[in-house]
N, C-alpha and C positions, 0 to 999 in steps of 0.2 A: 340495188345494192350497188351498182355501179357507181353513182352519184356519190354514195356513202364513202366509198373509195378514193374519189377524187378529192372530197373535202378531206379525208384524212390527209393524204399527199401533200395538201397546201394548207395544212397546220390549223384547219378550222375544225377542233375536235367536238365542240359544242354543236356545230352545224351536222356535223357527221352523226354524231348519237342521235339527233333528231331523225336524219333520213333512215338510219338503221333501224330505229324504233317504228317509223312509218312502214318500211318494208317488212317489218317482222308481221306488223298487222295485217298487211295484206297478204302475206304468204300464211299466216294462221285463218284468214277467211276463204284462202284458196286451198286449205289444207295441205299445203307444201311443207311438211314436216322436217325434210332435209334443210330446206332452204331457213325455216324458222330458227334452228339450231345453228347455222351458219350465223344469222343475225344475233342471237344471243352470245355467242362465243365472240364475236365482234365487239358488242355493245360491253361486254364483260372486260375486255382489254383496253377499251378506251375509257372505262370508268376507272381502272386502277389508277392510284396516283403513282404519279412520275417523280422520279429523282432526277436531281440534276446530274449531268454527265460527270461537270467539273464542280468541285467544292468553290465557294467564294474565296477562300485563303488559297487555293491551286489557282484558281485564275488571276488573281493579282500576282502572285508570284510569276505566272506564265507572262503577264503582260508586261511586267517590270522587267525580266528576261528579255522581252521582245523591244522594249524601249530601249535598253542598253545596247542591244545588236544595233537597231537602227542607227544611234547615236554613233557607234563606233564606225559605220558606214560615213557618216559625214566628217569625222575627225581624219580620215585619211588622205 
C-alpha cells in the first residue's frame, strides 16, 4: 500500500488504482481483512469522479485579473 500512496501523491491515479488492486489481492490471499478493507476504501476514493476546483469561467476571470495586475506593475 505504500507504493499506492506515493503514486497518489505524484498524481498517477491510474497506476495507484492498479497498485491498490494488486495489494488487495495479496491481502485477500493472506486473509488480512482489515488491509483488504483499507484497499477497498482507497479504490473507492480514487474511482470517484473528480470535479475541478475552479470552473472554466472562474479560471479565465482570475487569469484576466492577474494579467491586469501584472500589467499595472509595468505601467508604474
